[in-house]
N, C-alpha and C positions, 0 to 999 in steps of 0.2 A: 123535754119529752124524749123517751127512748123508743127505738124502733127495732123490731126483730123480724128479719126476713126469713124465708124458708131455706133450710139447708138443702144443698143439692145432693144428687146421688154420688156414691163413690165412683172413682175413675175405673174405667175398663182396665183390668190388669195388663192387657196387651199394650196400652199406652204407657203405663209405668215401666214395663219391661223394655219397650222400644227406646224410650227416651233415656233410660238409665245407661244405655250403651253408646250414647253420642254426647257431644259437647255443645254447651251454649255458644261458645265462640265460633263454632261452625255455622250456626244460625246467623251469627253476627256478620258473616260474609255475604249473607243473602238478603237481609232486611234490616231496616233502621228503626223499627218501632217495636214496642212491647218489651223494652229493656229498662227496668227501673234504674235510674242513675244515682250516684252519690252514696251508694251503700257498699259496705265492705263486709266480708265474712269474719266471723269470730275466730275461725281457724281454717286452715287448709291442710290436707285435702278434705273435701266434703262433696256430697252428692245427695239430691233428693228430688223426687217428682211426686206431685199430689194435687188434689183439688184445692182451690183457694177457699178458706173459711175467713171471711173478711170482717174487720171491725173498724169503725170510724169513731175516733175520740175527739172531743172538743178541748184540745190543748191540755188543761190541767186535770181534767176529770177522767179517771180510768175505770169508772164503775162498770161500763159495758164490757170492758176487757175481762174483768174477773168473772162475769157471767159467761162470756164466750169461752173462756178457758175450760170451764166445766162441761161445755157442750161439744168440745172437739171430739172427733171420732178417729179411730185408727186410719192412718194414711193421709190425714188432712195436713195442709200447710196453712198456718196462721199468718194472715196478712193484715198489718195494722197501719192505718192512716191516722197520723197525729195532727193533721191539719196545720202543718208547719211548725209545730212545737218541737223543740230540741231536747227537752228533758226526757228522762227514762220512764217508760211505762212497763218495762219488761225486765224483771229481776228474778231472784231466786225462786220465790213461791209460784209466780206465774209460769216460769219456765218448767219448774218441777211438775206443776199441774198439767201443762201442755204435753210434756213427755209421758207422763203417767197415763193420760187419756189416749195416747197413741199418735200424736202429731209427729210428722217426719221432718218438719222444719218450720222456721218462722222468718218472716220478712217484715222489718219494722222501719217505718219512715223516720222515727225519732231515735233516741239513744237507748242503751241497755245498761243495766248495773248488775252487781253480783256476778261478775264475769267468771270468777273461779268456779262458782257453783254451776254455772251453765256449761263451762268446759268439762267439769266432772260428769255432768249428765250426758254429754256427748251429743246434745241437740244442735243440729246445724242452724245457725242464725245469721242473717244479714241485717245490718243496722247502719244508721247514719253516724254512729259513734258510741262513746261511753260517757255516762254522766252520773255523778252522785246525787244530783238534784232530780227528784222523782215526782211523779204524778200523785194524785190523792183520790180517795173515794168520796166524792162530793154529792153524787146522786142528782146531777144536773141534767145531763143529756148524753146521748151516744147512740150508735146503731150497730147492729149485727147482721151480717149477710146482706149487705147492700153494695152497690158499686162504689169503689174507693179509688183514690189516686195515690200512688206510692212512687216516689222518685220520678215523677212526670209520666208514669205509665198508668193507664186505667186498668183496674183489675175488677172483674165481675165475679160474684160468688160462683164457685164451681169451675172457673177457668183453670187451665193446667199451669201450674207453677213449677218451673224446671230450673233447678239451681245446681251449680257445681263450683269448682275453685275459680273459674273465670268470671262468674256473675250469675244473674238471674234473668230468665226470660218468661214471658207470659203468653200463652197460646190459647186459642179457642179449642174446645174439645173436638169440634168437627174437623179441624185441620191437623190435629196432633199426630195421628198415625202417618198421614201423607208426608208431613214435615220430617218425622223421624226417619222415614225411608229415604227421603232426599238427603238428609244429613249422613245417614249410614253409607249411601252410595258415594257421597263426596269424600268421606273419611277413608273409605276402603281403597280409594285410588292413591292415597298418600304413600304407602310403602313402595309402590312401583316408582313414584316420582322421586323418592329418596334414593332408590337404587340408581335411577338415571342420573341424578345430580352427582352421586358418588362416582359415576362413570364418566363425568365430564359435561353432561347437559347443563346449560346455563338456565338458572331460575328465571331470569328476566326474559329470555326467549320463550320459555314455556308459558309464562303468564301473560305475555304480550306487552310487558312493561318496556322492553327494549325498543320495540317498534314505535310505541307511543312517545318514548323519550326522544328517539332520533328524529321523528317526524317534526318535532318542534324545537330541535336543538339549535341554539344560536351558533352559527358557524364561526363567529368572531371569538367565541369563548374557548374554542379548541386550541390548545397549545401544542 
């Protein structure tokens, strides 16, 4: 059986603009969830922000993905859950279709192929690897715009997918602007800290690491 959920509204341009100016790794200092793991970018540098257009595939059958690729809208991020399969569902024609429809990125829990073609397109892609072994059009089952799991992170249709050279993060729309502001404030303090470190300030004193280290320092280890 195939399932087609309703596509969500495009993201508020303010969310896209705000998150485009900050880094995923800054968010990684503040929370431990919402980060798909085990995925690497096809190239660096890269940057994208957009709403998740999700697809769930049953291992070998990529029928639903071909349908989904045609339904992508400008600004979407294609998010593919391959249910643990490692073969490639994302090659030259799927990537070309996604880019042509206006997708700004793709996050694939399996592998990709036709890497040179994807690189030539310039489409930012995160995946679990590269494989010449591919999926097939079998017409068995699949789902579009339903909740999926990619790299251990749950992604709902329309969630904000925020990717850059450091990784991918998934945010709820309702929190995205507030988080972007928090990340901006945190990053804006870094130039001053660099200036202080250049002037002799110790990083470990600033961060509190030195106090924590010395509080539990084994006195017998000091030589």
